[in-house]
C-alpha positions in Angstrom: 55.0 76.0 -72.3 57.4 79.0 -73.0 61.1 78.3 -73.2 64.1 80.6 -73.6 67.6 79.4 -74.6 70.4 81.5 -73.2 74.2 81.5 -73.7 75.2 84.1 -71.1 74.3 84.9 -67.6 74.9 88.1 -65.7 74.8 88.8 -62.0 73.0 92.0 -61.4 73.2 94.6 -58.6 69.9 96.4 -57.8 70.2 100.2 -57.6 66.5 100.9 -57.1 63.1 99.4 -58.2 63.6 98.0 -61.7 67.1 99.5 -62.0 70.2 97.3 -62.1 73.9 97.2 -62.8 75.9 94.4 -64.4 78.3 93.2 -61.8 79.5 89.9 -63.1 79.2 87.7 -66.2 79.7 84.0 -67.2 78.9 81.7 -70.0 76.0 79.3 -69.5 74.0 77.0 -71.7 70.4 76.7 -70.5 66.9 76.4 -71.7 64.6 78.1 -69.1 61.1 76.8 -68.9 58.2 78.4 -67.0 56.2 75.2 -66.8 52.8 76.6 -67.8 50.8 77.0 -71.0 50.6 80.8 -71.2 53.3 81.2 -73.8 54.8 84.1 -71.9 57.1 84.7 -69.0 55.1 86.8 -66.4 55.9 88.4 -63.1 56.1 85.7 -60.5 56.7 82.8 -62.9 59.3 80.4 -61.6 61.7 79.4 -64.4 63.7 76.2 -64.2 66.3 74.6 -66.4 69.8 73.0 -66.7 72.4 75.4 -65.3 69.9 77.4 -63.2 69.6 77.2 -59.3 67.8 74.0 -58.2 64.7 76.0 -57.0 64.8 78.1 -60.3 64.6 81.8 -60.8 61.5 83.9 -60.2 60.8 86.2 -63.2 61.0 89.9 -62.3 61.5 91.6 -65.7 63.2 91.7 -69.0 66.0 93.7 -70.7 67.2 93.8 -74.3 66.8 90.2 -75.6 66.6 88.4 -72.3 64.9 88.1 -69.0 65.7 88.8 -65.3 65.1 86.4 -62.4 65.8 86.3 -58.7 66.8 83.3 -56.6 64.2 82.3 -54.0 66.7 81.8 -51.2 69.6 84.3 -51.3 67.9 86.9 -53.5 70.7 86.9 -56.1 69.5 88.5 -59.4 70.5 87.1 -62.7 70.0 88.3 -66.3 69.9 85.6 -68.9 70.7 86.7 -72.5 72.3 85.8 -75.8 74.3 89.0 -76.0 77.8 89.7 -74.8 77.6 92.7 -72.4 80.4 94.3 -70.4 80.1 94.7 -66.6 79.1 98.2 -65.8 78.2 100.4 -62.8 75.8 102.4 -65.0 72.3 101.3 -64.2 69.8 100.2 -66.8 66.0 100.1 -66.4 64.3 96.8 -66.8 60.7 96.2 -68.2 58.3 94.5 -65.9 55.9 93.6 -68.8 55.3 90.0 -69.7 58.0 88.6 -71.9 55.6 88.2 -74.8 56.1 86.5 -78.1 54.7 88.0 -81.3 55.4 87.0 -84.9 55.9 83.4 -86.1 59.0 82.7 -88.1 58.7 83.7 -91.8 56.8 86.9 -91.2 58.2 89.7 -93.4 59.0 93.0 -91.7 59.3 96.2 -93.7 62.7 97.9 -93.7 64.2 100.8 -95.7 66.0 98.2 -97.8 62.9 96.0 -98.4 61.2 93.3 -96.5 63.2 90.9 -94.2 62.1 87.8 -92.4 61.5 88.6 -88.7 64.0 85.9 -87.6 66.8 87.7 -89.5 66.4 91.0 -87.6 69.0 92.0 -85.0 69.3 94.9 -82.5 70.2 98.1 -84.4 68.6 97.1 -87.7 66.3 99.7 -89.2 62.6 98.9 -89.6 59.8 101.0 -91.1 57.1 102.5 -88.8 53.5 103.1 -89.7 54.2 106.8 -90.4 57.1 106.0 -92.7 60.1 106.6 -90.4 63.1 104.3 -90.2 63.9 103.4 -86.6 66.3 101.0 -85.1 65.3 97.8 -83.4 65.9 98.0 -79.7 65.2 94.4 -78.8 64.4 91.1 -80.5 63.1 88.3 -78.4 62.5 84.7 -79.6 60.9 81.8 -77.9 60.5 78.2 -78.8 57.1 76.6 -77.8 56.6 72.9 -77.5 53.2 72.5 -79.2 52.0 69.8 -76.8 52.6 72.0 -73.8 51.9 75.4 -75.4 48.7 77.5 -75.3 45.5 75.5 -75.5 43.3 75.4 -78.6 41.5 78.6 -77.5 44.8 80.6 -77.5 46.7 78.9 -80.3 48.5 81.1 -82.9 46.3 82.4 -85.7 46.6 82.8 -89.4 45.0 85.9 -91.1 44.1 85.2 -94.7 45.7 87.2 -97.5 43.4 90.1 -98.6 40.8 89.3 -95.8 41.1 92.9 -94.4 41.1 94.7 -97.7 42.9 94.5 -101.1 46.4 93.3 -100.3 45.8 93.4 -96.6 47.7 91.4 -95.6 49.7 90.7 -98.7 50.0 87.0 -97.9 48.8 84.8 -95.0 50.1 86.2 -91.8 50.8 84.0 -88.8 51.1 85.5 -85.3 50.2 84.8 -81.7 46.6 85.2 -80.6 47.3 88.1 -78.2 49.3 90.0 -80.7 47.7 93.4 -81.6 46.6 94.7 -85.0 45.6 98.3 -85.8 42.1 98.1 -87.2 40.2 101.3 -87.9 42.3 103.2 -85.3 41.9 100.5 -82.6 44.3 97.9 -81.3 42.6 94.6 -81.6 43.9 91.2 -80.5 44.4 88.9 -83.5 42.5 86.1 -81.7 39.4 88.3 -81.9 39.4 87.9 -85.7 39.0 84.1 -85.6 35.9 83.1 -87.5 36.0 86.1 -89.8 39.5 87.2 -91.2 41.5 84.6 -89.2 41.6 81.0 -88.1 43.5 79.2 -85.4 46.5 77.1 -86.6 46.2 73.4 -85.9 48.8 71.3 -84.0 49.6 69.6 -87.3 50.4 72.9 -88.9 52.5 74.1 -86.0 54.5 70.9 -85.8 56.2 69.4 -82.7 57.5 72.9 -81.8 57.5 76.4 -83.2 59.4 79.6 -82.6 57.8 83.1 -82.1 59.6 86.4 -82.3 59.0 89.8 -80.6 60.3 93.0 -82.1 60.5 96.2 -80.1 61.6 99.7 -80.9 62.5 102.5 -78.4 59.2 104.3 -78.7 57.1 101.1 -79.1 56.2 102.1 -82.7 53.7 100.5 -85.0 55.8 98.5 -87.5 54.8 96.9 -90.8 54.6 93.2 -91.5 54.1 91.4 -94.8 54.2 94.3 -97.3 51.5 96.6 -96.0 50.8 99.5 -98.5 52.2 102.9 -97.4 48.9 104.6 -98.5 47.3 103.3 -95.3 49.9 104.5 -92.9 48.9 107.9 -91.8 45.8 107.4 -89.8 47.4 104.6 -87.6 49.0 107.4 -85.6 45.6 107.7 -83.9 45.5 104.0 -82.9 44.0 103.5 -79.4 43.9 100.5 -77.1 41.0 98.0 -77.1 40.5 97.2 -73.4 40.2 93.4 -73.5 42.3 90.7 -72.1 46.0 91.4 -71.3 46.2 94.0 -74.1 44.1 96.5 -72.1 46.8 97.6 -69.8 49.3 99.0 -72.4 49.9 99.5 -76.1 51.5 96.4 -77.5 55.2 96.9 -78.1 55.0 96.0 -81.7 51.8 95.6 -83.7 50.9 94.6 -87.2 49.4 97.4 -89.3 46.3 96.3 -91.3 44.5 99.5 -92.4 
């Protein structure tokens, strides 16, 4: 089960397909729940929760740190977020990709000032890309998953063993969601595909009653570095291509963990 806690709601006006304006704003406290075990919000999911319309909101996209939903009766469009935003007649473009989690709490992300835990990153903070550039974070998403209602055992988060992909790769055990992408020998590979070799699935006991996952995105969907990856391996990742399997095949993952 995927959930999202929001403190602010915005009523949106639709300018064109996937383009909206912020017409109104109000404070709200809600935990939206999609009611399934996918671990993501996907187009068509109906999200329910305290403070939302009785019939819920149908997920139609995401923007910055939050998600966009439409009522099933009147067609009112809402944006649920944890950011304070002004009303504006200037349209923004929403993403229609699945609202996908990524790193588990505690993952260290490379920044120009050293490594930082993923949960401490905020929009505008600089992170290091695979080719050595410092770029600002465009969006950070977080989602708390109730283990009992989360992905089944076949899609549980995985842990990649320290040094299992080469000396110091990764520098320490790395925990991430099974559909998160890694760059291996120039290909984007889902972390779940490494189970049985370099990775193993985390047990319910290890995950606890609930766990939080984080998604980090930059403007150009750059490859970013997690858990102290050596700079000597950066250059060839610019030639990283998609592996067409599962949900990853339709697009390059917004943020991926560099391993070689």
